N, C-alpha and C positions, 0 to 999 in steps of 0.2 A: 454571654455565658462565660463564667470564669473558668480558668484552667485548673485542673485538679492539683497542680503543684502549688497553687496559691491558696488552696483551701485550708481553713483552720485546722482540719484533721489530717493534713498531709504530714508525712515523715520529714522532719527538719534536718536530718543528717546530711552533711556535705556530699558524701558519696552518692546518696540517692538523688539529691537535688541535681547533681551534675548529670547523672544518668537520665533524668527526665528532661534536661535541657538539650541534650544531644539530638534527639529526634526533631526537636523544634528547629535546630540549626539546619539539619538535613532537609526538612520540609521547606524552609525558606529558600534554600538553594534550588530545590526542585521547582518551586513556584516561579523563580526568576528564569529558570531554564525553559519552563513551559511558556512563559510570556514571550521569551525571545523566539521560540518556535512559532507561536501564533503570529508574531510580528512579521517574521520572514515569509510565512505562508500567505499572509494578507498582502504583503508587498508583491510576491510572485503572482498572486491572483489579479491584483489591480494593475500590475505592470506600470506603476507610476501614474495611473489615472484615478479619478474620483469614482469610486464604485457606485455611489448614489446617482451619478449622472452619466454612467457608462453608456456609450452610444449603442451598445448591444441591447440595453433595456429600452432605449428610445426607439430602436428599430422594431423591437417586439411590439411596443405600443402602436407604432405606425402600422405594423402588419395586422394587428387586431382590428384597427379602424378600417383599414383597406378591405379586409375580408368581410367585415360587417357591411360595408357599402356594396361590395360585389354580391353578397347574399341578398341584399335588398333588390338589386337589379335583376338577379335571377328569379326572385319571387314575382316581380312584375312581368318578366318574360314568360314565366310559367303560367301566370294568370291569363295573359293574352292568348297563349296557345290553347289553354283549356277552354276558353270561351270560343275559340275558332273550331275546336274539335266538337264541342257541344252544339254549335250552330250547324255544322255539317251533319251531325248525327240526327238532329231534329228534322232534317229535310225528309227523310224516309227511313225510320228505324223500325217500322212495323208495329209500333205500340199504339194502344188506344189512347183517347183523351184522358180517360180515367187513370190509366197507368202513368201518363205524363204528369198529371196533377199530383199523383201520389209521390212520384220521384221528385218533383219540385218541392213538395212539403218536406220530404226527407232531407234534401239538400239544404233547405232553409234551416231546419233544426240542427243539421250538422255544422252550420256556420260557413258553408262554402258559397253562399249566395248573399249579396248585399241586402241589408234591411234598413228601413227608415222609420222614424217616429220621434216622439218626445224623448228626451234623455236627461240624465244626470251625469255630470262630470266631477270627478274628485281629483284634485292636484295635491301631491305631497312633495315637500321640499325640505332640504337640510336646513338646520339652524345655522346662524353665523358661527364661524369657528371660535370666536372670542365671546360667545354667549355666556352669561351668568344667570343664576337663579333669579327669576322675576317675581317669585312669590316667597313670603317669609316662611322659614322653617325647612326650606329645601336646600340640600347640600349643593356645592359647586358641581357642575356636570362633568361626567366622564366623557371623553371623546366619542364613545359609542352612543351616548345619549343625544348627540347632536346630528346624527345621520339617519337616513331612511334605511330600514332593514327589510329583508325579504318577508319577514312575518308581517310587516305593516302593509305591504302591497297585497299579500295573500289575504289578509283580513278584509281589505276593501273589496277585492274580487269575490271572496266567499260571501260577504254580506250582500253584495249586489245580486249574485245568483239567488241567494235566499230571498231577496226582495222581488223575485219574479222577472229578472232581466231577460229580455228576449235575445239579446246579444250583447257582448262586451268586447271592447278593444282596449288594449294597453298601448299607450303611445299611438303608433299608426298601424298596429297589427291586431287583427281579429283573433280572439281566442276560440279554440275548439276543445273538445273533450280531452285531447291528449296534450294540450298546451301546458307548459311548466313555467311558472314565474320564479326565476332564480336570480339571486344576487351574488356577485363575487366582489368583495370589498364594498365600494360604494357605487358599483355599476350594475345595471340590470342586463342580464343575458336572456333574450326571449327569441326562441325559434331561430337561432343562429345569428342574431343581430345584437349589437351592444348599444346601450343607452345610458346616459348620465342624468342625474336629477336636475330639475324637478320632473316628477313622473305624473302623467295624467291617465286616469282610468275613466272610460266613458261607457255608459250602459244605456241601452234603449229599453224603455218600459214605462210602467206607471210611476210617475215621478214621486207621488206621495208614498207609495209602498217602498220604493227604492230608498228614499231618505229615512223612512221609519226603520228599515233594516240596518242602515248605517248607524243610526242612533242607538239601536238595541244591541249592537255587537259588543260583547265584553272586551274583545281585543282592541277595538277602536276606542272604547271608553278609556282603556289603559293608555293608548297612544295619545289621547287628548290631554292626559295629565302632563305629558312631555311638551305638548303644544303650548299649554298654559304656563308651564314652569320654565321652559328653556327656549321657546320660540320656534319649534319645528313647524314647517309649513303645512297648512290645511285649508283648502278652499273647495267649496261645493257650489256648483253652478248648474242652472237649469237651461235647457234649450228646447224650444217647441218643435223644431225640425232638424233632425240629425240623421245623416246617412253613414252607416257603418259598412266598410268594405267587406267583401267575402274573403274568407281565408284563402290565400294564394299559394301556400306551401304544399309540400308533399303530405299525403295522408297515410303513407305506409308506416307501419309500426316497426321500430327498431328495438331489438331486445338481445340480451346475452344468450349464448348457447354454450352448453358444456363441450369441452374438448374431447373428441372421440379417441 
C-alpha cells in the first residue's frame, strides 16, 4: 500500500512534504528502539541458551511421559484391587443369582468387564513430513494436512459405536461412557495417559456392520481424501478372536462447581 505523501493528489509544497516525512523518521527510530528492547528481553529470557532446546522444556516433556507411565501403573493396580474386592464381595453378599446376573450385565455394558469376540481394528498414522500431492489437481499439503487430528479419531470411534460395537478400546485402554478422546498437538491424551501416532482403535462386534459404518461415515470419507491425496495412514484389519480389557480407571465424575 502506497504512502499518502506519494499519492498523485498529495500537496507538493516543500513545507507540507517535510511535515509528512518527520513522523516517518520518528516511527523509524521507534521501531529500532522496540527491536532493541525485544532483543534484550529475549537475551535475558534465554540467558545465553537456545530457547528451542531449553532443558526446562525437555524436563517438562520427560515429566509428562513419566506421569503417563505412572498413571498406567496405577490403573493396573486399581484393576487388581477392584478384582480382589469383587471376589471378596461375591463370597457372601446376600444377593440372589438373578441380582448377580443383572449386576454382571450392567458391568459389562458399562465397560468395566472384559469382553471377547470378533473384532475390527482401525489404525491411523501421520503422513511423511515431506509428502506431496499424489493426485493431480491437489495443492501442496499444509503441515496440518499430514497429521492425525482429534476429529479423525473421534470419527472412527463414533462410526464403530454406530455400527453396533459391543466394546471399544483406543490403544490399550477401554472406552466407557465418560471417556474423552482428546488430542494436544500431535499427541493423544486419553484418561490421563499420553500416546503418539500411529493410533489403533479396536471394536468387538459384527465385523460386517462395523465396516459398513466406517464406510458410511461422512467424516471418514473426508479423511480418505487426505489418505489418497497426501498419504495419511489408514488400515482396517479383522480378527476372529479379540479380548478387550475392562476399564480399570476411576468411574467417579469430575465436574466444576461454582465458588460459594
